[in-house]
C-alpha positions as CSV (number, residue, x, y, z in Angstrom):
1,X,0.0,-0.1,0.0
2,X,1.0,3.8,-0.3
3,X,0.5,4.4,3.1
4,X,-0.5,3.1,6.2
5,X,-2.9,5.1,9.1
6,X,-0.4,3.7,12.6
7,X,-2.8,4.8,16.0
8,X,-0.9,5.7,19.2
9,X,-1.7,2.5,20.3
10,X,0.4,0.1,17.6
11,X,3.3,2.7,17.6
12,X,5.9,0.1,18.5
13,X,4.7,-1.4,15.0
14,X,7.1,1.7,14.1
15,X,9.8,1.2,16.0
16,X,12.4,-0.2,13.7
17,X,12.2,3.0,11.1
18,X,15.0,5.5,11.1
19,X,12.9,8.7,9.7
20,X,8.8,9.5,9.6
21,X,7.4,11.1,7.2
22,X,4.0,11.6,7.6
23,X,1.3,14.5,6.8
24,X,1.5,17.4,9.7
25,X,2.9,20.9,9.7
26,X,5.9,23.0,12.2
27,X,3.6,21.6,15.4
28,X,4.0,17.9,14.1
29,X,6.8,17.1,15.8
30,X,6.3,18.7,18.9
31,X,3.1,16.5,19.3
32,X,4.5,13.4,19.1
33,X,7.8,14.7,21.2
34,X,5.0,14.9,23.6
35,X,2.7,11.8,23.5
36,X,3.6,9.2,25.8
37,X,3.5,6.0,22.9
38,X,4.6,8.2,20.1
39,X,7.7,9.7,21.9
40,X,9.0,6.3,22.5
41,X,10.0,6.3,18.8
42,X,14.0,6.5,17.9
43,X,13.2,8.5,15.3
44,X,10.6,10.4,17.3
45,X,13.1,11.3,20.0
46,X,16.2,11.7,17.4
47,X,14.1,14.4,15.8
48,X,13.9,12.5,12.3
49,X,10.2,13.6,11.5
50,X,10.0,14.9,8.3
51,X,6.6,16.8,8.4
52,X,4.7,17.4,4.2
53,X,2.1,19.8,5.2
54,X,-1.2,19.4,5.3
55,X,-3.1,20.2,2.4
56,X,-0.7,23.1,1.0
57,X,1.4,22.7,-1.5
58,X,4.3,20.7,-0.5
59,X,1.6,17.9,0.5
60,X,2.8,17.5,-3.2
61,X,5.6,15.5,-1.9
62,X,3.8,12.4,-0.9
63,X,1.9,12.1,-3.8
64,X,4.1,12.6,-6.7
65,X,3.0,13.5,-10.5
66,X,5.0,14.2,-13.7
67,X,4.3,18.0,-12.7
68,X,5.0,18.0,-9.0
69,X,8.3,16.0,-8.6
70,X,10.4,18.6,-10.1
71,X,9.1,21.4,-8.7
72,X,9.1,19.5,-5.0
73,X,12.6,17.7,-5.5
74,X,14.6,20.1,-4.2
75,X,12.7,20.9,-0.6
76,X,12.0,17.9,-0.3
77,X,15.4,15.7,-1.1
78,X,16.4,19.1,2.1
79,X,14.1,17.9,4.6
80,X,14.8,14.2,4.0
81,X,18.3,15.0,4.5
82,X,17.9,16.7,7.9
83,X,16.1,13.8,9.3
84,X,18.7,11.1,8.2
85,X,21.4,13.6,9.6
86,X,19.7,13.3,13.3
87,X,19.6,9.5,13.0
88,X,21.7,7.9,15.6
C-alpha cells in the first residue's frame, strides 16, 4: 500500500524506522514528542521526522506526479537529508 494509518497504540510497530515521513505542519514533531506512546520511537526522540504539509502545496511531495516532482524535489530531498542527519 502507499500509506498506513497507525494509531498511537500501535506506535511500537514503527520502532525500527530511522526516519518518519508524515502529513503535518511545524507542530507535528513537538506533538509526537509530547505523546507518551509516539515519544518512545527512536525517530521521534531524535527528531528524524519529516512533516510534508497539511493539504498545502508541499503535500504534493507524498503523492508525486510528473508535474509535482520537479517542483518539490529539491525541498523534499533537503528535508529528508536533514532528518537522516539526526539518525543515531
